C-alpha positions in Angstrom: 0.0 0.0 0.0 1.4 3.4 -1.0 2.3 5.7 1.8 -0.3 8.4 2.4 0.8 12.0 1.8 0.7 14.5 4.7 -2.2 16.2 3.1 -4.2 12.9 3.1 -3.3 12.2 6.7 -4.4 15.6 7.8 -7.7 15.2 6.0 -8.4 11.9 7.7 -7.5 13.3 11.2 -9.6 16.4 10.6 -12.5 14.2 9.7 -12.0 12.2 13.0 -12.1 15.5 14.9 -15.4 16.3 13.1 -16.9 12.9 14.0 -15.9 13.4 17.7 -17.7 16.8 17.7 -20.8 15.2 16.1 -20.8 12.6 19.0 -20.8 15.5 21.5 -17.1 15.1 22.3 -14.9 18.2 22.3 -11.5 17.2 20.8 -9.9 20.2 22.6 -11.4 20.4 26.0 -10.3 23.2 28.4 -9.7 21.0 31.4 -9.0 17.4 32.4 -11.9 15.5 34.0 -9.6 14.1 36.8 -6.4 14.7 38.7 -3.6 13.0 36.8 -0.3 12.3 38.5 3.2 12.0 37.0 3.7 8.6 35.3 7.0 8.1 37.2 5.2 8.4 40.5 2.7 5.5 39.9 4.9 2.9 38.2 5.1 0.8 41.4 1.6 1.3 42.7 0.3 -2.2 41.7 -3.3 -2.9 42.5 -4.1 0.8 43.0 -6.4 2.9 40.9 -4.4 5.8 39.3 -4.9 8.7 36.9 -2.4 9.8 34.3 -2.3 12.1 31.2 0.1 12.4 28.3 0.7 11.8 24.6 0.0 8.6 22.8 3.2 7.3 21.3 1.8 4.0 19.9 -1.5 2.2 19.3 -1.8 -1.6 18.9 -5.3 -3.1 18.4 -6.0 -6.8 18.9 -9.6 -7.5 18.4 -11.5 -6.4 21.5 -8.4 -5.1 23.3 -6.1 -2.2 22.4 -2.6 -1.4 23.8 -1.2 2.1 23.8 2.0 3.7 25.1 1.4 6.9 27.0 4.3 9.3 27.6 4.5 12.4 29.9 7.5 14.5 31.0 8.5 11.9 33.6 8.2 8.6 31.8 6.1 6.2 29.8 3.5 3.5 30.7 1.4 1.1 28.7 -2.4 1.6 28.6 -4.7 -1.5 28.3 -8.1 -0.8 26.9 -10.7 -3.7 27.0 -14.1 -3.6 25.2 -15.7 -5.7 28.0 -14.6 -3.0 30.5 -15.3 0.1 28.4 -18.4 -1.0 26.6 -19.5 1.4 23.8 -16.7 3.9 24.7 -14.3 1.3 23.3 -15.4 2.3 19.8 -14.2 5.9 20.3 -10.7 4.6 20.3 -10.9 4.2 16.5 -11.0 8.0 16.3 -7.7 8.3 18.3 -4.2 8.5 16.7 -0.6 8.4 17.7 0.2 12.0 18.9 -3.1 12.6 20.6 -3.1 13.7 24.3 -5.2 11.4 26.5 -6.2 11.2 30.2 -6.7 7.7 31.6 -7.8 6.1 34.9 -7.5 2.6 36.0 -5.7 -0.1 38.1 -2.0 -0.6 37.8 -0.9 -4.2 37.0 2.0 -6.0 35.3 1.4 -8.0 32.1 2.7 -11.6 31.6 5.6 -10.0 29.7 6.4 -8.0 32.8 5.3 -4.6 31.5 3.8 -2.1 33.9 0.3 -1.2 32.6 -2.9 0.5 33.5 -6.2 -1.4 33.0 -8.2 1.6 31.8 -11.8 2.0 32.9 -12.2 5.7 32.0 -10.5 7.9 29.5 -10.8 11.4 27.9 -9.3 12.9 24.8 -7.4 16.0 25.7 -6.1 17.2 22.3 -6.5 15.7 18.8 -3.3 15.8 16.8 -3.7 16.7 13.1 -0.2 16.0 11.9 1.5 12.6 12.4 4.7 12.4 14.5 7.8 11.4 12.6 8.7 7.8 13.0 10.0 6.9 16.4 12.6 4.7 14.6 13.7 7.1 12.0 13.1 10.4 13.9 14.4 13.7 12.5 17.5 13.0 10.5 18.0 16.4 9.1 20.0 18.4 11.6 18.5 21.8 10.7 15.0 20.4 10.8 15.8 19.3 14.4 16.7 22.9 15.3 13.6 24.4 13.5 11.2 21.8 15.0 12.8 21.5 18.4 9.4 20.4 19.9 9.7 17.2 17.8 13.4 16.8 18.6 12.6 16.9 22.3 9.8 14.4 21.9 11.7 11.9 19.8 15.3 12.2 21.2 15.5 11.6 25.0 19.2 12.6 25.0 18.3 16.0 23.7 15.7 16.6 26.4 18.2 15.4 29.0 20.7 18.0 27.7 18.1 20.8 28.2 17.1 19.5 31.6 20.8 19.9 32.5 20.7 23.4 31.3 17.7 24.2 33.4 19.4 22.8 36.5 22.7 24.5 35.7 21.1 28.0 35.5 19.3 27.3 38.8 22.5 26.3 40.5 24.4 29.3 39.2 21.8 31.5 40.9 21.9 29.5 44.1 25.7 29.7 44.3 25.8 33.5 43.7 22.8 34.2 46.0 24.5 32.3 48.8 27.6 34.5 48.3 25.5 37.7 48.8 25.1 38.7 45.1 21.9 40.3 44.1 20.2 39.5 40.8 19.2 42.6 38.8 17.9 43.6 35.4 19.4 46.1 32.9 18.2 47.4 29.5 18.2 45.3 26.4 17.5 48.4 24.3 20.5 50.7 24.8 21.2 54.1 23.2 24.8 53.2 22.9 26.3 49.7 22.9 29.3 48.8 25.0 30.9 46.4 27.4 32.6 44.3 24.7 34.2 44.5 21.3 31.4 43.4 19.0 29.2 44.5 16.2 25.7 45.4 17.4 22.2 45.0 16.0 20.4 48.4 15.4 16.7 49.2 15.6 14.5 52.2 15.7 12.0 53.2 18.4 9.0 54.8 16.7 7.5 56.6 19.8 10.8 58.1 20.8 11.9 58.6 17.2 15.3 57.4 18.2 17.8 54.6 17.2 18.7 52.0 19.8 21.0 49.0 19.9 20.3 45.6 21.2 22.9 45.1 24.0 26.1 43.3 23.3 26.8 43.1 27.0 25.3 44.4 30.3 28.7 45.3 31.9 28.4 49.1 31.8 25.0 49.1 33.4 26.0 46.7 36.1 28.9 49.0 37.0 26.5 51.9 37.2 24.7 49.9 39.9 28.0 49.6 41.8 28.3 53.4 41.7 24.7 53.5 43.0 25.6 51.6 46.1 25.1 47.9 45.3 28.2 46.0 46.2 27.6 42.6 44.6 25.3 42.2 41.5 24.7 39.8 38.7 22.5 39.4 35.7 21.6 36.5 33.5 20.4 38.0 30.2 20.2 37.7 26.4 23.0 39.5 24.5 23.0 40.1 20.7 26.0 40.4 18.4 25.6 41.0 14.7 28.4 38.7 13.8 29.1 35.3 12.3 27.6 32.0 13.2 29.8 29.0 13.9 30.1 26.0 16.3 30.6 28.2 19.4 29.0 31.5 18.4 25.4 32.6 17.9 24.0 36.1 17.3 21.6 35.7 20.2 23.1 34.1 23.3 22.7 34.0 27.1 25.3 35.5 29.4 25.9 35.9 33.1 28.0 38.8 34.3 28.7 39.4 38.0 30.6 42.2 39.7 31.7 42.8 43.3 33.0 46.0 44.9 36.3 46.0 46.8 37.7 43.0 44.9 40.2 42.4 42.1 40.6 39.8 39.4 42.3 37.4 41.9 39.1 37.2 44.0 36.9 36.9 40.9 39.0 33.8 39.9 38.4 32.4 43.4 34.6 32.9 43.1 34.5 31.5 39.5 36.6 28.5 40.3 34.2 27.8 43.1 31.3 28.1 40.8 32.6 25.5 38.4 33.2 23.1 41.2 29.8 23.7 42.7 28.1 23.1 39.3 30.1 19.8 38.8 29.1 18.6 42.2 25.4 19.6 41.7 25.1 18.1 38.3 27.2 14.9 38.6 28.0 14.4 42.2 31.7 14.6 41.6 34.3 17.1 40.2 35.5 15.0 37.2 34.2 16.3 33.9 34.5 14.8 30.4 35.7 17.3 27.8 36.0 15.9 24.4 37.4 12.4 24.9 39.3 13.3 28.1 38.2 13.0 31.8 39.4 16.1 33.6 39.5 16.6 37.4 38.6 20.2 38.2 38.7 19.7 41.9 42.2 20.7 42.6 43.4 24.4 42.7 43.8 25.8 39.2 47.2 27.3 38.4 47.5 31.0 37.4 49.9 31.6 34.5 50.9 34.8 32.8 50.0 35.0 29.1 53.6 35.8 28.1 55.0 32.9 30.1 52.6 30.3 28.6 53.4 31.5 25.1 57.1 31.1 25.8 56.5 27.7 27.4 54.3 26.3 24.7 55.7 27.7 21.4 59.1 28.9 22.5 58.5 32.6 21.6 59.6 35.3 24.0 57.1 38.1 23.0 58.7 40.5 25.4 61.8 40.7 23.3 60.0 41.3 20.0 58.6 44.4 18.4 55.3 44.6 16.4 57.0 44.0 13.1 58.7 40.8 14.3 55.5 39.5 15.8 53.6 40.3 12.6 56.1 38.3 10.6 55.8 35.4 13.1 52.0 35.4 12.6 52.4 35.3 8.8 54.9 32.5 9.0 52.4 30.5 11.1 49.5 31.3 8.8 47.6 33.4 11.3 45.0 35.6 9.7 45.7 39.3 10.0 43.4 42.2 9.2 46.2 44.7 9.0 47.4 47.4 11.4 47.4 45.3 14.6 49.3 46.6 17.6 51.9 44.6 19.4 49.3 43.7 22.1 46.8 42.5 19.6 49.5 40.3 17.9 50.4 38.8 21.2 46.8 37.9 21.9 46.4 36.5 18.4 49.4 34.2 18.9 48.1 33.0 22.2 44.6 32.5 21.0 45.5 30.6 17.8 48.5 28.6 18.9 48.5 28.2 22.7 44.9 28.1 24.0 44.0 24.7 22.5 47.0 23.1 24.4 45.6 24.1 27.8 43.9 20.8 28.8 44.0 20.9 32.6 42.1 23.7 34.4 44.2 26.8 34.0 43.8 30.6 34.6 45.7 32.6 32.0 46.3 36.1 33.5 47.7 39.5 32.6 46.6 40.4 29.1 47.8 43.1 26.7 46.2 46.5 27.4 45.3 46.8 23.6 42.8 44.0 23.8 41.3 44.9 27.2 39.8 48.4 27.1 37.8 48.0 30.3 40.5 46.3 32.5 42.7 47.9 35.1 46.4 48.5 34.4 48.8 46.4 36.4 50.8 48.4 38.8 54.1 49.4 37.2 53.3 47.6 33.9 51.5 50.1 31.6 51.1 47.8 28.6 49.4 45.0 30.7 46.1 44.7 32.5 44.7 42.6 35.3 42.6 40.3 33.1 42.2 36.5 33.1 40.6 33.8 31.1 39.8 30.2 32.2 40.7 27.2 30.0 39.7 23.6 30.4 40.2 20.9 27.8 41.7 23.4 25.4 38.6 25.5 25.5 38.0 29.0 26.8 35.3 29.0 29.4 35.2 32.5 30.9 36.7 36.0 30.8 37.1 38.6 33.5 39.3 41.3 35.0 39.9 44.0 37.6 37.6 46.7 36.4 38.9 50.1 35.3 37.7 52.7 37.8 39.6 55.8 36.7 37.3 57.9 34.6 40.1 59.8 32.9 41.9 56.6 31.9 38.6 55.0 30.9 37.9 57.9 28.5 41.3 57.6 26.9 40.8 53.8 26.5 37.5 54.3 24.8 39.1 56.8 22.4 42.1 54.7 21.8 40.0 51.7 21.0 38.2 53.6 18.3 41.5 54.9 16.9 43.1 51.4 16.7 43.1 50.3 13.1 40.5 47.7 12.5 38.7 46.2 9.5 35.3 46.9 11.2 35.1 50.1 13.4 31.7 49.0 14.8 33.5 46.4 16.9 35.4 49.1 18.9 34.3 50.3 22.3 32.2 53.5 22.0 32.7 56.6 24.1 29.8 56.3 26.5 29.5 59.8 28.1 26.7 58.7 30.5 28.9 55.9 31.9 31.9 58.2 32.2 29.8 60.7 34.1 28.7 57.9 36.5 32.4 57.0 37.0 33.2 60.6 37.8 30.9 60.4 40.9 33.3 57.8 42.2 33.6 54.0 41.6 35.2 51.6 44.2 37.6 48.9 43.2 35.6 46.2 41.3 36.2 42.7 40.0 34.0 41.3 37.4 33.4 38.5 34.8 31.2 37.5 32.0 30.4 33.8 31.2 28.4 32.5 28.4 25.6 30.3 29.8 25.5 28.5 26.4 29.2 27.9 26.7 28.8 26.6 30.3 26.1 24.1 29.1 28.3 23.0 26.2 31.1 22.4 28.7 29.0 20.5 31.3 27.2 18.4 28.7 30.4 17.9 26.5 28.4 19.1 23.5 30.5 21.3 21.3 27.9 22.8 19.0 26.1 25.8 20.4 22.9 25.1 18.4 22.6 21.9 20.4 22.3 23.7 23.7 20.0 26.6 22.6 16.3 25.5 22.4 15.5 27.7 19.4 18.8 28.8 17.8 18.9 31.6 15.2 18.4 30.2 11.7 17.9 31.7 8.3 14.1 32.1 7.8 12.3 29.8 5.3 8.9 30.0 3.9 6.5 27.9 6.0 4.3 26.7 3.1 2.3 23.5 3.3 3.8 20.5 1.6 2.1 17.3 0.4 5.3 15.3 0.2 5.4 11.8 1.5 
């Protein structure tokens, strides 16, 4: 028999919905006529009458009996429908399909094959599905279709749902950890008159009522620092950031960040807090502090070493950047096939060498500290070292996991850094830090010493689930729009 087209299947199911209505049955009732419990909670209640609700995942009719698999968020159970028990209502089951939502009530028992089941004596259709689910066996094979139809991906692929359950727990535990340390969660604007807090290209929009252009935030850093000026001493925010840049395995134009800042601290203390956060998350998620990154099991429980960037470059690639000028470093980059946009400063070249040649070799948990001033316009200068700042990044398994620093609190120096960042030759000037006069004014009222950090929540989930494709940890990743036209294909 030829496979039915989607159009034909929809017509059949719509006709079933029509017949149900003609029988006085609403295929989309507003409430459940009972009090269903989670399937997981009733699996061992043999001999007891229970109530459950969920989606039908299979239907198997054998004369006067029908077997069905019912699935909810917590698990799956077999339903056993008998004509001798249900009488005329048994005939209604012909109007049910895989994908429908159903409520059932009955006694729990175990079949001869050992399968936990419910002997149904009452049931209710809760929602009639019009489209068929993809085959449980074949699922969604096209990767992009999985992202576009995440609801089906979650339904058919248990490991995908497990990954997002981990994300939910991870975010909850991040909040718990920081709350317990006295940090206060706050909210700052998504629409900003001037973008800042990172080197990135923004999205631009127009507000009609105000007749003014705004930017979607690329970071919330400058607003969180304003709150420190206003008297808060420990703040954090988990929010959506937007950067109008490329899409690859680890970057998405819309992503989730957490940034946290504390007064009267420096980058050394922020590293302490962040190292504690990672250990807390590992313990909360897995009950131990050993994490799999790639194909390696890594113990994050010990104290993480703190190594200067220039020292690790010298150790790993044998280059002493302190003895080289910008021209020599540029030649070194070209000889090692590192992409240059032209006009890089010495500090930018040092960072490029580290990022492309060294970072991937950092397998054990490591803090890389003391970065070039040229790539860190918001970080505080190291005492007595004017070309270097108190900045750090964390690396595990050859992957960068976080970035923070001792925050710049001198408004005069901050203005100069903003201006210098714009002047530095770049291929794309929009990526430079902008001169934010309102933020500078806030700084002039006085800003205490601050330590701060930004961590991508998506990157955290990738790390703790060992999933190195960002679209796999974002429920609905940004994709190129397609026309959503009806298709009658098989």
